[in-house]
C-alpha positions as CSV (number, residue, x, y, z in Angstrom):
1,M,-185.5,73.4,183.7
2,L,-186.9,69.7,183.1
3,A,-190.0,71.1,181.0
4,Q,-187.7,72.7,178.4
5,V,-184.9,70.6,178.3
6,P,-185.2,66.4,178.9
7,G,-183.1,65.4,181.6
8,A,-183.5,63.8,185.2
9,F,-182.4,64.2,188.6
10,V,-182.2,61.1,191.2
11,F,-181.3,60.7,195.1
12,L,-179.4,57.7,195.5
13,G,-178.4,57.3,198.8
14,A,-174.8,55.9,199.3
15,R,-174.7,56.1,203.5
16,P,-173.0,53.3,205.1
17,A,-175.7,50.7,207.0
18,R,-173.2,51.3,209.7
19,L,-174.5,54.7,210.0
20,S,-177.7,56.2,211.1
21,R,-178.5,59.2,209.4
22,D,-177.9,61.3,212.4
23,E,-174.0,59.7,212.7
24,A,-173.6,60.2,208.5
25,E,-171.3,63.2,207.3
26,E,-172.2,65.4,205.0
27,N,-171.8,65.0,201.3
28,H,-169.1,67.0,201.0
29,S,-167.2,66.5,203.9
30,P,-163.7,65.6,204.0
31,R,-164.5,63.1,206.7
32,A,-168.0,61.7,204.4
33,E,-168.0,57.9,203.7
34,F,-170.1,56.4,200.9
35,D,-170.7,52.5,200.3
36,D,-169.6,51.2,197.2
37,V,-172.5,48.4,196.7
38,V,-174.8,51.4,195.5
39,L,-172.8,52.0,192.1
40,N,-173.8,48.7,191.0
41,D,-177.8,49.9,191.9
42,G,-176.2,53.2,190.3
43,A,-175.5,51.9,187.0
44,R,-178.2,49.8,186.4
45,L,-181.0,53.1,186.9
46,L,-178.7,54.9,184.5
47,A,-178.4,52.3,182.1
48,E,-182.7,51.8,182.8
49,L,-183.1,55.7,182.2
50,A,-180.4,55.7,178.6
51,V,-182.4,52.8,177.5
52,R,-185.9,53.6,177.6
53,R,-185.2,57.2,176.3
54,L,-184.1,55.7,173.0
55,N,-186.7,53.5,172.8
56,A,-188.8,56.5,172.9
57,Y,-186.6,58.1,170.8
58,A,-186.6,55.4,168.1
59,M,-190.5,54.9,168.3
60,N,-191.0,58.7,167.7
61,A,-188.7,58.1,164.4
62,A,-190.6,55.2,163.6
63,M,-193.7,57.6,163.3
64,Y,-192.1,59.5,160.5
65,L,-190.6,56.5,158.2
């Protein structure tokens, strides 16, 4: 699909550090716990992806001026 429509897919781990992978519940479990500390990293990641995309569009548009 990404070959036809630009996009991105990323994994951002949010398991609390006190839980091992085996102890942590699956994401869709009502008992799942998430460490909100990763929200800053996720926001920075998405912002960087947006800036890179906008810069690529700007560079392409500048070629046609």
